[in-house]
C-alpha positions in Angstrom: 0.0 0.0 0.0 1.1 3.6 -0.6 1.5 6.1 2.2 0.7 9.6 0.9 2.8 12.5 2.1 1.3 16.0 1.5 3.6 19.0 1.3 1.4 22.0 2.0 4.2 24.4 1.1 5.1 22.9 -2.3 2.6 25.0 -4.3 1.3 21.8 -5.9 -2.4 21.1 -5.5 -3.0 18.3 -2.9 -4.9 16.1 -5.3 -2.0 16.4 -7.8 0.4 15.3 -5.1 -1.7 12.2 -4.6 -1.8 11.5 -8.3 1.9 12.0 -8.7 2.7 9.8 -5.7 0.4 7.0 -6.9 2.1 7.2 -10.4 5.5 7.0 -8.7 4.5 3.9 -6.7 3.2 2.4 -10.0 6.5 3.1 -11.8 8.6 1.7 -8.9 6.5 -1.5 -8.7 5.3 -0.6 -5.2 1.8 -0.8 -6.5 0.8 -3.6 -8.9 -2.3 -4.4 -10.9 -4.9 -5.7 -8.5 -3.6 -3.8 -5.4 -6.2 -1.8 -3.5 -5.4 1.9 -2.9 -6.1 3.2 0.6 -9.7 4.3 1.1 -10.5 8.0 1.1 -11.1 7.7 4.9 -7.7 6.1 5.4 -6.0 8.9 3.4 -7.9 11.6 5.3 -7.0 10.1 8.7 -3.3 9.9 7.7 -3.0 13.3 6.0 -5.8 15.5 7.4 -7.0 16.5 4.0 -10.6 16.9 2.6 -12.1 13.6 1.5 -13.3 15.3 -1.8 -9.6 16.0 -2.6 -8.8 12.2 -2.3 -11.8 11.4 -4.5 -10.8 14.0 -7.1 -7.3 12.4 -7.3 -8.7 8.9 -7.6 -11.1 10.1 -10.3 -8.1 11.5 -12.2 -6.3 8.2 -11.9 -9.4 6.4 -13.1 -9.8 8.8 -16.0 -6.2 7.9 -17.0 -7.0 4.2 -16.9 -4.6 3.5 -14.0 -7.2 2.5 -11.4 -10.8 1.4 -11.2 -13.4 2.0 -8.5 -15.4 -1.0 -7.5 -18.5 0.0 -5.7 -18.4 -1.2 -2.1 -14.9 -2.7 -2.4 -12.5 0.2 -3.0 -10.2 1.5 -5.7 -7.9 -1.0 -7.4 -4.9 -0.7 -9.6 -5.6 -1.6 -13.3 -2.1 -1.3 -14.7 1.4 -0.4 -13.8 3.7 2.3 -15.3 7.3 2.1 -16.6 10.0 -0.3 -15.8 11.8 1.3 -12.9 11.6 -1.3 -10.2 12.8 -0.6 -6.7 15.6 -3.1 -6.8 17.5 -2.3 -10.1 21.2 -1.7 -10.4 20.4 1.8 -11.7 18.6 2.6 -8.5 21.6 1.4 -6.5 23.8 3.7 -8.5 21.4 6.6 -8.0 21.3 5.9 -4.3 25.1 6.0 -4.1 25.1 9.2 -6.2 22.5 10.9 -4.0 24.6 10.0 -0.9 27.7 11.5 -2.5 25.7 14.7 -3.4 24.5 15.0 0.2 28.1 14.5 1.6 29.2 17.2 -0.8 26.9 19.6 0.9 24.1 19.7 -1.6 20.6 20.0 -0.2 17.4 18.5 -1.7 16.6 21.5 -3.9 20.2 21.5 -5.2 20.1 17.8 -6.1 16.6 18.2 -7.7 17.9 21.1 -9.8 21.0 19.2 -10.9 19.0 16.0 -11.6 16.4 17.9 -13.6 19.1 19.6 -15.7 20.6 16.2 -16.6 17.1 14.8 -17.3 16.4 17.7 -19.6 19.7 17.2 -21.4 19.1 13.5 -22.0 15.3 13.3 -22.5 14.4 16.3 -24.6 12.6 15.9 -27.9 15.7 17.2 -29.8 18.0 14.7 -28.1 15.6 11.8 -28.8 15.5 12.6 -32.5 19.3 12.9 -32.6 19.5 9.5 -30.9 17.2 8.0 -33.6 19.2 9.6 -36.4 22.4 8.3 -35.0 21.0 4.8 -34.9 19.9 5.1 -38.6 16.3 5.8 -38.0 15.3 8.6 -40.3 12.1 9.6 -38.4 
C-alpha cells in the first residue's frame, strides 16, 4: 500500500500530489495491478485533507485508466507504469550518487535542480530525435 505525504508548502495542489505519488508507486513497482489503494477515509486520517480531494485524485487516476473504482470494495490498480523497479542496479547507482551529493553539501533542492538539468539534457525531444538519427532511424 502507498502512504501519501502531503507537502502543503510545495505550491502543488493536494490532489495532484496524490496522483503523482500514486504514479511514482506504480513506476517503482510498489503498487501492482490488483492492489487496492487506501480508502479515502484512510488517506484523510493519515493526512488531514478533505475527502473530496482524495476522491478527485482517484477520479483523475481512473480517467487515465490506471485504477478502477469497485462499488463497495474500493479503488484498485488496473495497470502499472514504466519499468523502474525498486531493486534495479540503476537505482543502487542513483542511491550512491545521492549519498555523495549529500556528503558534498548539496541540499534536496540543489540535487533536484541538478538532476532535472541532466534529465532535460538526455530526455528532450531534440535529443531523442538525434539518438534515432544516430541509430539510422530517419524519423
